C-alpha positions in Angstrom: -4.2 -4.6 -19.6 -8.0 -4.0 -19.3 -10.4 -6.2 -17.3 -13.9 -6.5 -18.7 -17.0 -7.9 -17.0 -19.7 -9.2 -19.4 -23.4 -9.3 -18.8 -26.0 -8.3 -21.4 -23.2 -6.5 -23.1 -20.2 -5.0 -21.2 -21.3 -3.8 -17.7 -17.9 -3.0 -16.2 -14.4 -2.4 -17.5 -11.1 -1.4 -15.8 -7.7 -0.8 -17.4 -6.5 0.4 -20.8 -7.3 -0.6 -24.3 -5.6 1.2 -27.2 -5.8 4.9 -26.4 -8.5 4.7 -23.7 -8.3 4.1 -20.0 -11.4 2.7 -18.2 -11.9 3.2 -14.4 -14.4 3.8 -11.7 -14.5 6.4 -8.9 -16.9 7.6 -6.3 -19.4 8.7 -9.0 -19.3 5.6 -11.1 -17.5 4.3 -14.2 -15.6 6.7 -16.6 -13.2 6.6 -19.6 -10.4 9.0 -20.3 -7.6 9.3 -22.8 -4.7 7.1 -21.9 -1.6 9.1 -20.9 2.0 7.9 -20.6 3.3 8.6 -17.1 6.4 10.7 -16.7 9.5 9.0 -15.4 11.3 11.4 -13.1 13.6 8.7 -11.7 13.1 10.0 -8.2 14.9 8.6 -5.2 11.9 6.6 -4.1 11.4 5.2 -7.6 15.0 4.1 -7.8 14.8 2.4 -4.4 11.7 0.5 -5.5 13.3 -0.5 -8.8 16.4 -1.7 -7.0 14.3 -3.7 -4.5 12.3 -5.4 -7.3 15.5 -6.3 -9.1 17.0 -7.8 -5.9 13.9 -9.7 -5.0 13.5 -11.2 -8.5 17.1 -12.4 -8.3 16.6 -13.9 -4.8 13.4 -15.7 -6.0 15.2 -17.3 -9.0 18.7 -17.9 -7.5 18.7 -17.8 -3.7 15.4 -19.2 -2.3 15.2 -22.9 -1.9 12.6 -25.1 -3.6 10.8 -25.5 -0.2 10.6 -21.7 0.3 9.2 -21.2 -3.2 6.7 -24.0 -2.7 5.5 -22.4 0.6 4.9 -19.1 -1.2 3.1 -20.8 -4.0 0.9 -22.6 -1.5 0.1 -19.3 0.2 -0.8 -17.7 -3.1 -3.1 -20.6 -4.0 -4.8 -20.4 -0.7 -5.4 -16.7 -0.3 -8.1 -15.0 -2.5 -7.4 -11.4 -3.6 -9.7 -8.9 -5.3 -8.9 -7.6 -8.8 -10.0 -4.2 -10.1 -13.6 -5.5 -10.8 -13.9 -7.0 -7.3 -13.6 -10.6 -8.5 -11.7 -13.1 -6.5 -8.3 -14.1 -8.0 -5.3 -16.1 -6.8 -1.9 -14.6 -7.2 1.3 -16.7 -7.8 3.8 -17.3 -5.0 6.2 -15.1 -6.8 3.7 -12.2 -6.9 3.1 -12.5 -3.2 6.8 -12.7 -2.5 7.4 -9.4 -4.4 4.3 -7.8 -2.9 5.2 -8.6 0.7 8.8 -7.7 0.5 9.2 -4.7 -1.8 8.9 -1.9 0.7 10.9 -3.8 3.3 13.7 -4.4 0.9 13.7 -0.8 -0.3 13.9 0.6 3.3 15.9 -2.0 5.1 17.5 -4.4 2.6 15.7 -7.3 4.2 13.1 -9.8 3.0 10.9 -12.5 4.3 12.0 -15.6 2.4 10.0 -18.3 4.2 6.4 -18.4 2.9 3.6 -17.6 5.4 1.8 -20.6 7.0 -1.3 -18.6 8.0 -3.5 -18.5 4.9 -5.3 -15.1 5.3 -4.5 -11.5 4.7 -3.9 -9.2 7.8 -6.8 -7.2 9.0 -7.1 -3.5 8.1 -7.5 -0.8 10.8 -10.8 1.0 10.2 -10.2 3.4 13.1 -7.0 5.0 11.6 -6.8 8.8 11.3 -4.2 11.3 10.5 -3.9 15.1 11.0 -1.2 17.0 9.2 0.2 20.3 10.4 1.8 23.1 8.4 4.0 24.7 11.1 6.0 21.5 11.9 5.5 19.5 8.8 4.5 16.6 11.1 1.5 14.3 11.1 -0.3 12.9 14.1 -1.4 9.3 13.6 -4.1 7.7 15.7 -4.7 3.9 15.4 -6.0 0.9 17.1 -3.0 -0.1 19.4 -4.7 -3.4 20.4 -4.2 -4.9 16.9 -1.8 -7.8 16.8 0.9 -6.2 14.6 1.6 -3.6 17.3 3.5 -6.0 19.6 4.8 -8.4 16.9 8.5 -8.2 16.0 9.1 -7.5 12.2 5.5 -6.4 11.8 4.7 -2.8 10.7 2.1 -0.3 9.7 3.3 1.2 6.4 2.3 4.7 5.5 2.3 6.7 2.2 1.5 10.4 1.9 -0.8 11.7 -0.8 -0.3 15.0 -2.7 -2.3 17.8 -1.0 -5.6 18.7 -2.7 -8.2 21.4 -2.6 -10.6 20.9 0.3 -13.6 20.2 -1.9 -11.9 17.2 -3.5 -13.5 13.9 -2.4 -11.7 11.3 -4.4 -7.9 10.6 -4.7 -5.8 7.8 -6.2 -2.3 9.2 -6.1 0.4 10.3 -6.6 1.8 9.0 -3.3 5.1 10.1 -2.0 7.5 8.7 0.5 7.2 5.7 2.8 7.1 5.8 6.5 6.4 2.9 8.8 5.7 2.1 12.5 7.3 -1.1 13.5 5.8 -3.7 15.8 7.8 -4.5 18.9 7.1 -7.3 21.4 9.2 -5.6 24.1 7.9 -2.0 23.7 4.7 -1.9 21.7 3.7 1.4 20.2 0.7 3.3 21.6 -1.6 5.7 19.9 -1.0 8.5 18.9 2.3 8.3 17.0 3.9 10.9 14.7 5.6 10.9 11.3 7.1 13.5 8.9 5.0 14.7 5.9 6.8 14.2 2.6 4.8 17.0 1.0 4.3 20.6 2.0 0.6 21.2 2.3 -1.1 24.5 3.0 -3.7 25.1 5.8 -7.1 24.0 4.6 -5.8 21.5 2.0 -7.2 18.0 2.1 -4.6 15.3 2.2 -5.0 11.5 1.8 -2.9 8.8 3.4 -2.6 5.2 2.3 -1.7 2.3 4.6 -0.9 -1.4 4.6 -0.3 -3.7 7.6 2.5 -6.2 7.3 2.6 -9.0 9.8 5.8 -10.6 11.2 5.6 -13.5 8.9 5.5 -11.3 5.8 1.8 -11.3 5.1 0.6 -7.9 3.7 -2.9 -6.5 4.0 -4.9 -4.8 1.2 -4.5 -1.0 1.2 -6.7 1.2 3.2 -7.0 5.0 3.4 -8.0 8.1 5.4 -8.1 11.8 4.7 -8.3 15.0 6.6 -8.1 18.8 6.4 -4.6 20.2 7.0 -4.2 22.3 10.1 -2.0 25.5 10.3 -0.7 25.2 13.8 0.2 22.2 16.0 -1.8 22.3 19.2 
């Protein structure tokens, strides 16, 4: 589905119509031929599909009317941005799926009670990652004073981007693997932390990482990103 913003004619478009895909990157708007993505049925894809199936069933058959009403109230109260930057309001079902998919895929758990705080979690603008070739590990630095760090059931969720040439300055996938750093009221995490790289980059590659913060009540932030040049040897 394409989103179109009208002015004195069309001034912005995002999505696909017929055989064309409209989008915007660092340099502005562009259009390309629409391509059908491959379906390799990877382990990660199958986990996400199973999670979506399980959550859809839970919403329809397991959650109580009160729980669905709470998610619907959250959805009606929290503004989200669409591809054109316009405020929209998602349904409670959409938020339930959005908040729970990665948790269900990794831990077979879900937040069934709707959040009672009507705002999205804050992003972490300080976040940074350095990837190393020799160990296949990544060093993560972050703001360890944020509220998710010492909150049970909260987490920083991490996706690894496919390594790119160093001159590349824009990236929007593919992403591979899911890591997370869980909040803990008894033993809060401190910066830096470490996680395994799901790709095998070469020294001098540029690699992007995507993050979301999930709070202990199930609220999920908008995505945020960082990138860095891959280093050959761990110091």
